[in-house]
N, C-alpha and C positions, 0 to 999 in steps of 0.2 A: 660096259657096266652102267647101269642106270643111276644117274645122280639124283639124290633126294633133295627136293626144293623145300626151303623153310621160310616162314614169314612170321608176322606178329600175331600173337593170339588176340582174341577179342578183349581180354582183360588188359593186356599191354597197350592195345590201341586206345582203350577208354582212359587209361591212366595218362597216356601221352596227350590226349585231347584235353583232359582236365588241367594238366600242367600248362598246356599252351593257352588255355582260356584264362588261367590265373595270371600268367605273364602278360597276356594281351590286355586283360582288365586293368592290371597295374599301369601299363603304358598309357592306356586310354584315360585312366584316372589322373595320372600325372599331367597328361596333355590338357585335359579339361580344367584342372586346377591352375595350370600355368596360363591358359587362355583367359580364365576368369580373373586371375590376378593381373594379367596384362591389361584387360579391359578396365578394371578398377583403377589401376595405376594411370592409364591413359586419361580416364575421366578426372582423376585427381589432378593430373598435370594440366589438363585443360582448365579446370577450376582455378588452380593456382595462377595460370597464365592470365586468365580473365581478371582475376583479383588484382594481379600486379598492374595490369593496364588501368583498372578502375582506380587504384590508389595513386597511380601516376597522374591521372586526370584530376583527382581530388587535390593532390599536392600542387599541381599547377594553379588551380583555383585559389588555394590558400596563399601561395606565393604572391599572387596578383592582388590580394585583398587590400583595400584602402588606397589603391593607386587612383589619383584624380587627375593626373597629367600636370604639365607646366611646373616641373620641379616639385611635384606632389604637394601643392599648396595646402596648408593645414586648414584653411577656411572653406567650408562647403555649404552652399545654400541650395535649398531644395524646394521647388514649386509643385512637386507631385502630390496630389491628394484626390480622393474620391469622396464626394459629398462631405468635404471638410475633414476627412480622415485619411491619413497617409497609409497606403497599403504596406504590409510588412516587408515586401520585397524591395520597397523603395525607401525604407526607414534608415537612412544613413545616420540620422541623429542618434539613435539608440546604440548603434554598433560601430560607428566610425569606420565603416567599411567591413567590419567583422563583428559577429555576435554569436556566441554559443548559447544554445537553448537547452536548459536543464530538463531532465525527465520529471514528469511526463510532458513531452512537447505538445503544443497545440497543433491542430490540423494545418498542414502545409499544402496549399493549392488543392484542397479537396481530399487529401489523404491524411488519415490519422496515423502518426508514427507509433511504433511499438512502445508500450507504456514505460518500460524501464530503460529505454535508449535515449541518448541525447541527439540533438540535431545541430547543424551549423549553417549559418547564412553569411554569404560573402558578397561584397559589392565593389566594383572597380570600373575604371574606364578601360575599354578593350578595343582591339582591332587597329585598323589604319586610322590616320588622323588627317585633318585639314588645318591649314593655317587660316586664321580669321583676319580678313583684310579690313572689314568694316562692320559695325553694328550700330543701328540707329534706334534701338529700343524695342523693335519688333522683328527686324529682319537682319539676318547675317549674310554678308557677302564673303565667300570663301576663296581660297587661291585656286581651287579646282572643283570639279563636280563633287557633290557631297558624298561622304562615305556612310552617311546615315540616311535611311529612307523615311518617307512620311509615315507618321504613326509610331515610329520607334522613339525610344527614350535616349537622350543625348546628354553629354557633359561638355560644357564650354568653360574654358579656364584660362587664367593668366597667373602671374606669380603671386597675385594677391588673394584670389578666390576662385573656386570652382562652382558652377551652377548646373543643377540637374533639372531637366524639363523635357516635355514631349514635343517632338517636331510636328508642326501642322502641315506644311507644304514644302516640297522640294522641287526647284526648277533649276537644273544644272548646278551652278555654284551659289544659288540663292536659297536660303532656308528661312522659313518663318515659324513663329510660335504664337499662340494666343491663349485665352483662358478657357478653351473648350477641351473636351476629352479629359485627360488626366491632369491638366494644368489648372491649379486653383487660382493662379494669378498670371496675368499677361506680362507682368513686370518682373524681370529677373533680379531686380534689386532686393536685398534682404537686410533687415535689422533684427536684433535679438531683444526680446522675444518676437518671433515672426507673426505678423498679422497681414493677410493678403491685402495689397493695395496701399500699404502705409510706407513702403520704402522708396527712396529715390531710384530712378532708372539706373540699371546696371551699365557700366562702361567697361571696355576691355583695353588693356595696354598692348604695346607691341609684343609680338611673339605669342599671342593668344592662340589656343588650340581648340579644336572641335572634334569630339570622338563619340563613339557609341557607349552607352551605359550598360553594364552587365550586372545581373543579380543572380546568384546561384545559391540554392539550398541543397544540403546533403542530409539525408535521413533514412531510417529503416522503417519499412511499412510492409503490409501483406502483399505478396506477389499477385500480379494480375493473372498469372497462369494457374496458381494454386494458392488459395487464401490461407491454407494451413502452413505454408512456408513463407518466410519473410525475405525481402530483398533490399539491397541498397539502392536508393533512388537519388537522382540528380534533377532538381527542378531548375530550369534555365529560362531566361527572359527571351521570349520570341515576340517581336512587335511590342505590344503594350500589355502582355500578360505572360504568366509563367506556364511552362509545359513540363509535365513529369516524364522522366525517362528512367526506366528500370535498368540499372546498370549491371548489377551483380545479384544473381539468384542464389539464395541460401545463406543469408546473413542473420544471425540471431541477436547480435549486440553491437553497439558502437558507443564508446565512451571517449571523452576528451579532457585534457588538462591544458591550461593556457599559461604561457610564460610572461610574467609581468616584467617589462623592460626597466622599471625603476627598482623594484625589490629583487629581481632575478629569481623569484620563486614561482613555482607552478601552482596555479589556483584553479578551483572548479568554476564552472560557468555560473553557478549560483553566487559564488563569492565575488566574481568579477562584476556581475550585474548589480549586486547589492552595493558595491563600492563605486559603481559608475566608471570603471577603469578600462573599458574596452579600447579606448584610444591609446592605452599603454601596452597592449599585448603585442609581442614581437615574434611569437612562435606558438605552434599548436602541436601537442602530442596526441595522436589519434590511435586508438586501439579498437580493432574490429575482430569479432569472433565469427568464424564460419560455422554453418549448421552441419553437425555430424551426420544428419539424416541424408544429406545430398552427396556424401562421400562414398557411395556405393558399398556401404557396409564395412569399409576398412577401419581398423583400429589405428587411428593416427595420433601422434603426440600433440600435446597442447601447443607446442612451438609451431606446428603446422596450422592448427585451427585458429590460433590467436596471432594476429598480425599487428604490429605496432610500428609507427613511423613518426618522426619529428620533422616538421616543416616550418621554416622561418618565413615571416612576411618581409620580403625583400625591400618593400617601400618604407619599412619602419626601422631597419637596421641603421645604426650610426647616429640615431637621434634619441630623444627621450620618449618617442612614441605618442606624445600628446597631440591632440587635434582640437581645433575650435570648430564647433558645428552648430548649425541653426536648425 
């Protein structure tokens, strides 16, 4: 007997193909959506990781602010000046090693900060140190080869006072300075008010130290890659001038409050400046807002976009925070 063979009709085949396409389209749609979300989350994770490292670096700078070496002597003398004017990056007098700059902040090292953002400048002795064996008024003799190179700015300190100046020459363990370059005075001695050439020669007691001077500025300015987007910058001292480093792309705001070690109240930069109380600041509360435009279109909560952290100045804790500066 002949067996009759049966198959799908054209209509059944078309219906099956349409249903298969619908299922396949759904799978592909889910795959593309997951892939897009994964890329966005990865980009956000990378941004947050970079931001975390940036804020760790800023925190480290803040913790070091005001350190002058030698038991952190409260007296700081500064011979740095250009044409009789001290550059902002060397102005320890105004900030006692720290100064917050209220908005709108002036240009920093050639870059104009975003109008509604604040800036922060920090100064401190950094890196390795030498012991000072002898100082004759123009030449230091150290215990080993100098940790500071010619042309760099240094701090020499003892328990009485710290002196900031530019190194002229370095030969092994011998360091000289003069009134050329950034030095407005060849004499490291200071009286208040300071007038170059009027103070007696500086002398150093036992256990005096010699270190590199560091000056850091943190601020928000247009990115070098895309002027429509702002970035967080760190200007650091290289040799005898500052160099801008774009640390974090996509930052729209930075605001700060400063803890007064006497009143234990948080104050704005404008209030601290008006009262001349930068020497009393013992901690900084920093709030940074990330740009939503660089978050790959993700809807993220404010807790992700706004990052706040509190950092203490470790060299101010345990005292009243006051400094005597020239």
